[in-house]
N, C-alpha and C positions, 0 to 999 in steps of 0.2 A: 504494500500500499504506500503510494508515493507521499501521502500526507503524514505518514508516520516515520520516525527515524529508523534507519537501518542499523541493527546491532552488528558489530564487528568484533568477534572473539579472536584476538590477535596473538600469534606466536612470534617466532623469530623470522628473520629474513625480509626480503623486499615485497613479498606477496601482499601482506596487509597494507602497505603503502600504496601499491598498485590498485588494490581493491577500493581503498578509500578515495583515491583520485578518480577512478572510474565511476564510483557512486556519485561523487560531486558533479561530474560531467553530465549525469543524468538528472541532476537536480535533487538528489537525496541528501538529507541530513544524516550524519553518521555519528553514532555513539560507540566508542571503542572500549573494549575491555582488554587492557594490556597486562601482560604477565611479567612481573619483576624478574630480572635476570635473563629474559628471553627477548622481549619486544624492543625494537628500535625506538628510542625516545623521540626521534624526529616524526613519528606518527602523529604526535600531538599537533603538528602544524597542518595536517591534512584532514582532520576531523573536527566536528563541532563540539564534541565532549569526549574526554578520555578519563578513564578510571583505572587505577593500577591495583592488581590483585596478586596474591601469591598463588602458586600452583596448588590446586586442591580446594580453593575457596568457591565452591560451586554455589552455595546458598547466597553468597555476596554477589556473584556474577548474575544470578537470576534476579536478585533484588534490584541491581543497577539497571538492567534492561527493562524491567517492569516499570520502575520509577520514571525512566526516560520515555516510556510510551512506545517502545519498540514492539512491533508485531511480527517482524521478520529479522533473521540474523544469519550471518555466514561465519564459518570458521576459516581462517586463513593464516598460514605460517606454521612453522614446525615448533615442537616442544622437545627438548632433550629428554629422551625416554628414561635415561638413567637417573634423572632428577627425582623420579617417583620414589626412589629408595634413599635419597640423600636429604633433600630439603623441601619436600612438599609440606604444606601446612593445611591439611584437610579440615574443613569445618564439619559441623554435625551432619549436614545434609550429605556431604561427600563421604563421610565415614559410613553412614547408613547405606549409601549406594555401593560403596566398595565392598561392604560385607555381604551384599546381596548378589554380587557377581559370581557366576559359575566358574569363570576363568578370568585372567587378567591379560588376555590378548588384546592387541590394538583395537580391532574393529569392535569387539565386545564392549570395551571401555567407552569408546567414542559414541557408539549407538546408545549406550545406557545414559550418557551425559545428554545427548541430543533428545532422548525420550523425556528426561526430566525437564528440559527447557521447553519442549513442545507441550508437555503437560500443563505448563503455565500459560499456554496460548501464544507462544512465540514460535513461528514456523522456522525451521532450519532449511535454508536454501542451498543448492549446490555451490561449492566454492568457486566454480568457474562461470557462474551465471553472468558476471559482468565482464569477463575477460576470456572469451572463447578463443580469441586470436593467439593466446599463449600456448594452446595445445599443439603437440608435435604433429607435423604433416608426414605423409608417407614418402618412402624412397630414401635413396642415399643423399644426404644433405651436405656432404663435404666433397672436396675434389677427389679424395682417395676413396675407393670402394673396398669392401672386404675381399680378401683372396678367396679362392675356392675352398681352401682348408678352413678359413675363418667362417665362411657361410655354413660349413658343417658344424662348427662350434656353436654358431647362433642357433641352428636347429636343435642341437643337443641341449644347449643351455636354456632355450626358450621353454621347453617342456618341463625341465626341472624347476625353473623359476615359477612357472604357473602352479606346479605341485606345492612348492614352498608357500606361495601365496594362498593356495587353497587351505593350507593348514594355519594361515594367519600368523606366520612366523616372521617373514620378511618379504621384500620385493626384488632383491638383487642377488645374482650369482656371478661368480667369476670362474671362467673355464679356459682350458687350453688343451688342444689335441684330444678333445672329447674326455677330458678328466676334470673333475670339480676341484677348484683351488680354494674357493671360499663361498660361504652362503651367509646372507645377512640375518642377524638376529637383532638384539636390542642396541647393538653398538652403532648402527646406522650405516648408510651406503658408503660414505667417505672411508670409514675405517675398513669396511669390507673390501673396497677397491685396493687399498694399500696392502692389506694382508694378503689378498689373492695375488696381486702383482709382485709382491716380494717373494712369494713362493714359486710363481710361474715364470718370472722374468719377462723379457721382451716377447710380445705377441699375444699377451693375455686378452681375452674377450670378456667384456662386461655386459651383462644382460639385465635390464631393469624393466619390470612389467607391473601392470595393475593387477591386484588380486582378483581372482575370478568372481568373488562375491563382494568386491569393493563397493562400499557406500560412497558414491561420488560427491556426497555433501562434504567430505573432508578427507584429508590424508592421501591425496593423489600423489603418485611419484613425481619427482621433479628433477631436472638437470639444468646446468648452467656452467659458467666459467670454472667454478670450484671443482666440478666433476672432472673437467678436462685437465685442470691442474694436478689433481690427484692421480689421474691416469698417466700423465706425462712424467710425474715423479717416479713411477714404477715401470715406465715404458710399456704400459698396456696399449693395445693397438686398435680396438674396436669397441664402440658403445652402441648397443642395440636397445631401442626403447619402443614403447607401445604407442602407436598412432592414436591421436584423439583422446588419450587417457593418461597423458604425461604432460606436465607443465614444462615449458622450455623458456627459461629466463635468459635475458640478454642474448637473444638468438644470434644476432650478427657478430658480436664480439666473441661468443662461444665458438661459432663456426670458424671464425678467423683464427682463433687460438688453436682449434683442432687442426686446421690446415697447416699452420706453422709447426705443429707438433707431430705431423704425420699420422694423425688419428682419424679413423672413419667413424662418422655418426650416421646411423640408419634408423628410419622409422618403420616399424613392422606392424601390419594389421593385427587386430586383436585375435583373429582366428588363425594367424600365422600364414596368411596367403602370400605376403611379400617375403619370401624366403629363398631368393635366388639372385644371381647376378643381374 
């Protein structure tokens, strides 16, 4: 509803800032819930109202959105998952929700949080609703294409990454010569790339996919210059990501960096159709 402010539950990275700017271009007022230790403080310049919370303050988050009159909200930006075990400060509502969870896997936690917010009359919108142009297009996006052997690695790793995602463990695998070097868990994609690249050396292939049952309202996989920097650091050669279900930040500068680093970036259809030279 355009006459109501849009709630922006903000994590780290540039995505919350891009979402806020896109909302303003559409004439929406934005009230942001920023997370201490995660959200970029410059977000305050892009929104009409910003409130800072600690990770786990679910009751406070809902109270802020309701007081502001928000009837819709989006989740944007990442949260360092290991912080759940270090410095989260759950309030009573979060503690109750946490205790009711059957497991503490990513999708289960996020869906439960979204259900709590929606139960208060605030609809959670897809994170990409304002920025569909950020989604990865199909095909080879760099000057360099994967070699025949690397296409075989993409095919091999793609199925494994989808199985990993189906279990709601992670979104990324690193392979070489049809052997698995690393799979993503709570440590995140960057650490997975470095670990796999260090084990496999030059020529490693990184595959990052959307989970088969991914809730597109939040936690879509993303790539950007940092992904390529980490790959270049360990001499990995190919980054294969899912078309239309992966966010691509700083596209031009990322492709330029990949070209200069001799890294191929390729967008693969969700059903695996684009799996050849």
